[in-house]
C-alpha positions in Angstrom: 0.0 0.0 0.0 2.8 2.4 0.9 4.6 1.6 -2.4 1.4 2.4 -4.3 1.0 5.7 -2.4 4.6 6.5 -3.3 3.9 6.0 -7.0 0.6 8.0 -6.8 2.6 10.8 -5.0 5.1 11.0 -7.9 2.2 11.0 -10.3 0.8 14.0 -8.5 4.0 15.9 -8.8 4.7 14.9 -12.4 1.1 15.9 -13.5 1.2 19.2 -11.6 -1.7 18.3 -9.4 -3.6 21.6 -8.7 -4.3 21.0 -5.1 -0.8 20.0 -4.3 0.8 23.0 -6.1 -1.8 25.4 -4.5 -0.5 24.3 -1.1 3.2 24.6 -2.2 2.7 28.1 -3.7 0.9 29.3 -0.5 3.6 27.8 1.7 6.3 29.7 -0.2 4.4 32.9 -0.3 3.9 32.9 3.5 7.5 31.9 4.3 9.0 34.3 1.9 7.0 37.2 3.1 7.8 36.3 6.7 11.5 36.0 6.1 11.6 39.3 4.2 9.8 41.1 7.1 12.1 39.4 9.7 15.3 40.4 7.7 14.2 44.0 7.4 13.7 44.1 11.2 16.2 41.6 12.4 19.4 42.5 10.5 19.4 46.3 11.6 18.4 45.2 15.1 21.3 42.7 15.3 23.7 45.3 13.9 22.5 48.0 16.3 23.0 45.7 19.3 26.5 44.9 18.0 27.4 48.6 17.5 25.9 50.4 20.5 26.5 50.1 24.2 23.5 50.7 26.3 22.0 49.7 29.7 20.6 46.1 29.5 22.5 45.2 26.3 23.6 42.0 27.8 20.0 41.1 28.6 19.0 41.9 25.0 21.7 39.6 23.7 20.7 36.8 26.1 17.0 37.2 25.1 17.7 37.1 21.4 19.8 34.0 21.9 17.1 32.4 24.0 14.3 33.2 21.5 16.2 31.4 18.7 14.8 28.2 20.4 11.3 29.7 21.0 8.8 26.7 20.8 6.5 27.2 17.9 3.5 26.4 19.8 4.3 29.2 22.4 4.7 31.6 19.5 1.5 30.4 18.0 -0.4 30.8 21.3 0.8 34.3 21.8 -0.3 35.3 18.2 -3.6 33.6 18.8 -4.2 35.5 22.0 -3.2 38.7 20.2 -5.5 38.2 17.3 -8.5 36.5 18.7 -11.7 38.4 19.1 -11.0 39.1 22.7 -7.4 40.1 22.0 -6.1 43.6 21.5 -5.9 43.2 17.6 -9.0 41.1 17.3 -10.9 43.8 15.3 -8.3 43.4 12.4 -9.8 40.0 11.7 -6.4 38.5 10.9 -6.9 35.2 12.8 -7.1 32.1 10.5 -5.7 34.0 7.6 -2.3 33.9 5.9 -1.5 37.2 7.5 -1.6 35.6 10.9 0.7 32.8 9.7 3.1 35.4 8.5 3.1 37.2 11.9 3.8 33.8 13.7 6.7 33.0 11.4 8.2 36.5 11.8 8.2 36.0 15.6 10.0 32.7 15.1 12.5 33.8 12.5 13.3 37.3 13.7 15.3 36.3 16.8 17.5 33.9 14.6 18.3 36.6 12.1 19.0 39.3 14.8 21.1 37.1 17.0 23.3 35.6 14.2 23.6 39.0 12.4 24.8 40.5 15.7 27.6 37.9 16.0 28.8 38.4 12.5 28.7 42.3 12.8 30.6 42.1 16.1 33.3 40.0 14.4 33.7 42.5 11.6 33.7 45.5 13.9 36.7 44.1 15.7 38.5 43.7 12.4 37.6 47.1 11.0 37.4 49.3 14.2 40.8 51.1 13.5 39.8 52.0 9.9 36.4 53.3 11.1 38.0 55.4 13.7 40.7 56.8 11.4 37.9 57.8 9.0 35.8 59.4 11.7 32.8 57.3 10.8 29.8 57.4 13.2 28.1 54.1 14.3 25.1 55.0 12.2 27.4 55.1 9.1 29.1 51.9 10.2 26.0 49.9 10.2 25.3 49.7 6.4 29.0 49.2 5.7 29.2 46.2 8.0 26.0 44.7 6.9 27.1 44.9 3.3 30.5 43.4 4.0 28.7 40.5 5.8 26.2 40.0 3.0 27.4 36.4 2.1 27.1 35.3 5.7 23.8 37.1 6.2 22.4 35.4 3.1 23.3 32.1 4.8 21.5 33.3 7.9 18.6 34.3 5.8 18.4 30.8 4.3 18.6 29.3 7.8 15.5 31.5 8.7 13.7 30.5 5.6 14.3 26.8 6.5 12.9 27.4 10.0 9.8 29.2 8.6 9.0 26.7 5.8 9.3 23.6 8.2 7.1 25.1 10.9 3.8 23.4 11.7 2.7 24.1 15.3 2.3 27.9 15.2 0.9 28.1 11.6 -1.7 25.5 12.4 -2.8 27.3 15.6 -3.2 30.7 14.0 -4.0 29.6 10.4 -6.5 26.9 11.2 -5.3 24.6 8.3 -8.3 25.8 6.1 -8.4 24.1 2.7 -7.5 26.6 -0.1 -7.0 29.4 2.4 -4.4 28.7 5.1 -3.3 25.0 4.3 0.5 24.9 3.8 2.7 21.9 3.3 3.5 21.0 6.9 -0.1 21.3 8.1 -1.4 19.5 5.1 1.1 16.6 5.7 -0.2 16.2 9.2 -3.8 16.3 8.2 -3.5 14.0 5.2 -1.5 11.4 7.2 -4.0 11.5 10.0 -6.8 10.8 7.4 -4.7 8.0 5.7 -4.4 10.0 2.5 -0.7 9.1 2.0 -0.2 10.1 -1.6 -0.8 13.8 -1.1 1.2 13.7 2.2 4.1 11.9 0.5 4.1 14.3 -2.4 4.2 17.3 -0.2 6.9 15.6 1.9 9.0 15.1 -1.2 8.6 18.8 -2.1 9.5 19.9 1.4 12.5 17.6 1.6 13.8 18.9 -1.7 13.3 22.5 -0.6 15.3 21.8 2.6 18.1 20.2 0.5 18.2 23.2 -1.9 18.4 25.6 1.0 21.2 23.7 2.7 23.1 23.3 -0.6 22.8 27.0 -1.4 23.8 27.9 2.2 26.9 25.8 1.8 27.8 27.3 -1.6 27.4 30.8 -0.2 29.6 30.0 2.8 32.3 28.5 0.6 32.1 31.6 -1.7 32.5 33.9 1.3 35.5 32.1 2.5 37.2 32.2 -0.9 36.5 36.0 -1.1 37.9 36.5 2.3 41.1 34.6 1.4 
């Protein structure tokens, strides 16, 4: 039975099954938007923490590092309470929409991008501090320079964040509701279809998700090696 399900799954992929590819496209859209927002917020935040000294900086660093391992269901619960009808943002009507899923993924990905970018910017700051001082550059001017110099490393970090977002299931199921054609993404669909015994679609989505993870890791490795070669 499992062997037949595998062949049917391959048939779904080869024949471009509409329901399967609808789920894949929605998954990519949600994760890409979430990672983009997290990058726009997280990279400047990480660089700012690396550059400026302020009271409580150590606590911020510890918090960012700790939140890298934030349990998805906790993030999902927080977003659910925030967006539910009784919550402070309930009037926006975002619960059980792709927007809610994006918010949940941003919360999960942002600490990863901020914490890892802070580490990289701090390393570069040690290397370039004398040059910056001799040029009389302010910290505000240092930030874009350091982020640009760290671009290959940050792309790797970005891919790690995308991997975290695309493989997430708990939070997006809680705030998205796994509604067919609206908020059903690869991970939630795999859970649902497996529980129903509908293995072909679950296997097909699993193959796509596994391929996506492999592509992300291969790209991250190539970028890492490219960065090493450029740095000598």
